[in-house]
C-alpha positions in Angstrom: 12.0 -3.1 -51.0 8.2 -3.4 -50.7 8.1 -0.4 -48.4 10.0 1.7 -50.9 7.8 0.4 -53.8 4.6 1.4 -51.9 6.0 4.9 -51.1 7.0 5.5 -54.7 3.6 4.4 -55.9 1.8 6.8 -53.5 4.0 9.7 -54.4 3.8 9.1 -58.2 0.0 9.5 -58.0 0.5 13.1 -57.0 3.7 13.9 -59.0 5.7 14.4 -55.8 9.4 13.9 -56.2 11.8 12.9 -53.4 14.5 15.5 -52.6 17.9 15.5 -51.2 18.4 16.9 -47.6 19.4 20.2 -49.2 16.0 20.5 -50.9 17.3 19.7 -54.4 16.1 16.8 -56.6 18.3 13.8 -57.0 21.0 14.3 -59.6 20.6 12.2 -62.8 22.9 9.2 -62.6 23.3 9.4 -58.9 23.0 6.1 -56.9 19.7 7.4 -55.2 18.2 8.4 -58.6 19.2 5.1 -60.2 17.6 3.0 -57.4 14.5 5.2 -57.3 13.9 5.0 -61.1 14.8 1.3 -61.1 12.2 0.5 -58.6 9.6 2.9 -60.1 9.9 1.3 -63.5 10.0 -2.3 -62.1 13.5 -2.7 -63.5 14.5 -3.9 -60.0 12.1 -6.5 -58.7 14.1 -7.7 -55.7 16.8 -6.3 -53.4 19.2 -8.9 -54.9 18.7 -7.5 -58.4 19.1 -3.9 -57.3 22.2 -4.6 -55.2 23.9 -6.5 -58.1 23.2 -3.6 -60.5 24.2 -0.9 -58.1 27.2 -2.5 -56.3 28.5 -5.4 -58.4 31.7 -5.6 -56.3 31.8 -8.2 -53.5 31.2 -7.3 -49.9 29.0 -4.3 -50.7 25.9 -5.3 -48.8 26.3 -2.4 -46.3 26.6 0.2 -49.0 23.4 -1.0 -50.7 21.6 -1.1 -47.3 22.6 2.4 -46.5 21.5 3.6 -49.9 18.1 1.9 -49.5 17.6 3.5 -46.0 18.6 6.9 -47.5 16.0 6.6 -50.3 13.4 5.4 -47.8 14.0 8.4 -45.6 13.8 10.8 -48.6 10.5 9.3 -49.7 9.0 9.6 -46.2 10.1 13.2 -46.2 8.3 13.7 -49.5 5.1 12.1 -48.0 5.4 14.8 -45.2 5.2 17.4 -48.0 1.9 16.0 -49.3 -0.8 18.7 -49.0 -4.3 17.3 -49.4 -5.6 20.8 -50.3 -3.7 20.6 -53.6 -5.6 17.4 -54.6 -9.0 18.0 -53.2 -10.8 16.8 -56.4 -9.2 13.4 -56.1 -11.0 12.6 -52.8 -14.5 12.2 -51.6 -15.7 14.7 -49.0 -15.3 12.0 -46.3 -11.7 11.2 -47.4 -10.8 14.9 -47.6 -12.4 15.5 -44.2 -10.3 12.7 -42.6 -7.0 14.3 -43.7 -8.2 17.8 -43.0 -9.4 17.0 -39.5 -6.2 15.4 -38.5 -4.2 18.3 -39.9 -6.3 20.7 -37.8 -5.7 18.5 -34.8 -2.0 18.7 -35.3 -2.3 22.5 -35.5 -4.2 22.6 -32.2 -1.5 20.6 -30.5 1.2 22.9 -31.9 -0.7 26.0 -30.8 -1.2 24.6 -27.3 2.4 23.7 -27.0 3.3 27.4 -27.7 0.7 28.7 -25.2 -1.7 30.0 -27.9 -4.5 28.5 -25.9 -7.4 30.8 -26.9 -6.7 30.1 -30.6 -6.3 26.4 -29.9 -9.6 26.1 -28.0 -11.5 28.0 -30.7 -10.2 25.7 -33.4 -10.9 22.6 -31.3 -14.5 23.6 -30.8 -14.9 24.1 -34.5 -13.0 20.8 -35.3 -15.3 18.9 -32.9 -18.3 19.8 -34.9 -16.6 18.6 -38.1 -15.5 15.4 -36.5 -19.0 14.7 -35.2 -20.4 15.3 -38.7 -18.0 12.8 -40.3 -18.2 10.3 -37.3 -14.5 10.3 -36.5 -15.2 8.9 -33.0 -11.6 8.5 -31.7 -10.9 12.1 -32.7 -14.0 13.2 -30.9 -12.7 11.4 -27.8 -9.3 13.2 -28.1 -10.9 16.6 -28.7 -13.3 16.4 -25.8 -10.6 15.1 -23.5 -8.5 18.1 -24.6 -11.3 20.5 -24.0 -11.9 19.1 -20.5 -8.4 20.0 -19.5 -8.7 23.5 -21.0 -12.1 24.3 -19.5 -11.3 22.6 -16.1 -7.8 23.8 -15.4 -7.2 26.9 -17.5 -10.5 28.6 -18.4 -12.6 27.8 -15.4 -15.9 27.4 -17.4 -18.1 25.2 -15.2 -20.9 25.0 -17.7 -18.7 24.3 -20.7 -16.8 21.7 -18.6 -20.0 19.9 -17.6 -21.3 19.9 -21.2 -18.0 18.6 -22.5 -17.8 16.0 -19.8 -21.1 14.6 -21.0 -19.9 14.6 -24.6 -16.6 12.9 -23.6 -18.5 10.1 -21.7 -20.8 9.5 -24.8 -17.9 9.3 -27.3 -15.9 7.1 -24.9 -18.8 4.6 -24.8 -19.3 4.9 -28.5 -15.7 4.2 -29.2 -15.7 1.1 -27.0 -18.7 -0.1 -28.9 -16.9 0.5 -32.2 -13.8 -1.3 -31.0 -16.0 -4.3 -30.0 -17.8 -4.5 -33.4 -14.6 -4.1 -35.4 -12.8 -6.7 -33.3 -15.5 -9.3 -33.7 -15.7 -8.5 -37.4 -12.0 -8.9 -38.0 -11.9 -12.1 -35.8 -14.7 -13.5 -37.9 -13.1 -12.7 -41.2 -9.8 -14.2 -40.0 -11.5 -17.4 -38.9 -13.5 -17.6 -42.1 -10.3 -17.5 -44.2 -8.2 -19.8 -42.0 -10.6 -22.1 -40.1 -11.5 -25.5 -41.3 -14.7 -25.5 -39.2 -17.8 -26.9 -40.7 -20.5 -24.7 -42.2 -22.7 -25.4 -39.2 -19.9 -24.4 -36.8 -19.3 -21.2 -38.7 -23.0 -20.4 -38.6 -23.1 -20.9 -34.9 -20.1 -18.7 -34.4 -21.5 -15.9 -36.5 -24.8 -15.9 -34.6 -22.9 -15.7 -31.3 -20.9 -12.7 -32.6 -24.0 -11.0 -34.0 -25.8 -11.4 -30.7 -22.9 -9.6 -29.0 -23.2 -6.5 -31.2 -26.9 -6.4 -31.9 -27.6 -3.7 -29.3 -24.8 -1.5 -30.5 -26.0 -1.8 -34.1 -29.5 -0.6 -33.0 -28.2 2.1 -30.7 -25.5 3.7 -32.8 -25.6 4.6 -36.4 -21.9 5.6 -36.9 -19.9 4.5 -40.0 -17.8 1.8 -38.3 -20.6 0.2 -36.4 -23.0 0.2 -39.3 -20.3 -0.9 -41.8 -19.0 -3.9 -39.7 -22.1 -4.6 -37.8 -24.3 -5.2 -40.9 -21.5 -7.3 -42.4 -21.7 -9.6 -39.4 -25.5 -9.6 -39.7 -25.2 -10.4 -43.4 -23.0 -13.4 -42.7 -25.5 -14.8 -40.3 -27.9 -15.2 -43.2 -25.4 -16.3 -45.9 -24.1 -18.9 -43.5 -27.5 -20.5 -43.7 -28.1 -19.7 -47.4 -31.0 -17.4 -46.5 -30.5 -14.9 -49.4 -33.9 -13.3 -49.0 -32.9 -12.0 -45.5 -29.4 -11.3 -46.8 -30.9 -9.1 -49.5 -33.0 -7.2 -46.9 -29.8 -6.7 -44.8 -28.0 -5.2 -47.7 -30.9 -2.9 -48.5 -31.0 -1.8 -44.8 -27.3 -1.0 -44.8 -27.6 0.9 -48.1 -30.4 3.0 -46.7 -28.2 3.9 -43.7 -25.3 5.0 -45.8 -27.4 6.8 -48.4 -28.7 9.0 -45.6 -25.3 10.0 -44.3 -24.4 13.7 -44.6 -21.2 12.7 -46.5 -20.2 10.6 -49.5 -20.2 6.9 -48.2 -18.6 5.4 -51.3 -16.8 2.5 -49.8 -19.7 1.0 -47.8 -22.1 1.6 -50.6 -19.7 -0.3 -53.0 -19.5 -3.2 -50.5 -23.3 -3.5 -49.9 -24.3 -3.1 -53.5 -21.8 -5.7 -54.4 -23.2 -8.1 -51.8 -26.7 -7.2 -53.0 -25.7 -8.3 -56.5 -24.5 -11.6 -55.0 -27.9 -12.1 -53.5 -29.6 -11.4 -56.8 -27.5 -14.1 -58.4 -28.4 -16.6 -55.7 -32.1 -15.7 -56.1 -31.9 -15.6 -59.9 -33.3 -12.1 -60.1 -32.1 -10.8 -63.4 -33.9 -7.5 -63.7 -33.3 -6.5 -60.1 -29.7 -7.7 -60.6 -29.3 -5.5 -63.7 -30.4 -2.4 -61.8 -28.0 -3.2 -58.9 -25.1 -3.9 -61.3 -25.6 -0.5 -63.1 -25.4 1.2 -59.7 -22.2 -0.7 -58.9 -20.7 0.5 -62.2 -21.7 4.1 -61.5 -20.2 4.3 -58.0 -17.0 2.4 -58.9 -14.1 3.8 -60.9 -13.7 2.2 -64.2 -10.7 -0.2 -64.5 -10.4 -0.8 -60.7 -10.6 -4.2 -59.1 -14.1 -3.6 -57.8 -15.3 -2.5 -61.2 -14.1 -5.8 -62.8 -15.6 -7.8 -59.9 -19.0 -6.1 -60.4 -18.9 -7.0 -64.1 -17.9 -10.5 -63.3 -20.9 -11.0 -61.0 -23.3 -9.5 -63.6 -21.8 -11.9 -66.1 -22.6 -14.8 -63.8 -26.1 -13.5 -63.3 -26.7 -13.2 -67.0 -25.4 -16.8 -67.6 -27.4 -18.3 -64.8 -30.6 -16.7 -66.0 -30.1 -17.5 -69.7 -29.4 -13.9 -70.7 -26.7 -14.9 -73.1 -26.8 -11.7 -75.2 -26.3 -9.6 -72.1 -23.4 -11.9 -71.0 -21.8 -11.3 -74.5 -22.2 -7.5 -74.1 -20.5 -7.6 -70.7 -17.6 -9.6 -72.2 -17.2 -7.1 -75.0 -17.3 -4.2 -72.6 -14.5 -5.7 -70.5 -12.4 -6.5 -73.5 -12.7 -3.0 -75.0 
């Protein structure tokens, strides 16, 4: 049921309704409509509750399972009708570019499959520029690999082939570096949440991981490497309670993402939040207030991160004796 619940939640954000295979909405009172509305309104919390309500007669498990699979397929079909261009204002330029670039990549593959190679190549060259701007490295690997085939086997452009071969080699190395950084970061986070190792052992492990990615962090400034690489660096300092260096690391990461040619909302939220943690540890109220206000500005009101930022600012106010400020924060949250 969780899969269906998540699909319904996604579609409901954009007012997209599931349709029958004939393209018509579910009929009111139908089994599919009843299950859909029951899950959407939280009337059905479990499969057992839904099955009992839909098919109270004994030995009806197969009927309920078939209905659930039917609804899931109809919801997935509705996801396929999602057009990001209709909801552009809901996304940052980075988020919109991610959807748009992959839509264009799909178009290129369709055109190529129908021998519209000139149109496909023209679109691929344009798409590569966009993918480079937004640092979609894996997509850059795919596009340059595609263009190598087109230039080498179909077009016979030696100069374009050599230029693209150089690009392909660069993006391939970059992608391997991104994989390494992301792998070490996820391994580190997994071990932090499940390991019972001592603080000293964790600090040693973090340093070892950071030494493995230090060169990549200095060489490449892409989103993934800078996002995960600086998090590993940050953890080397917090593991040793060195919040002065941790603060410097946050400021360094913020500077990187502020300079991006696109809206880097997520990493900025992460590093401003971590910066606020550092201000708490260092008991820097005024600097913490400034950071907290930035956190509030770049975070949507009412979201989890918005509440967490207020929570940290509350702690900072209490730890530094700013009780009136703490009271104001409490009132703001309650209201």
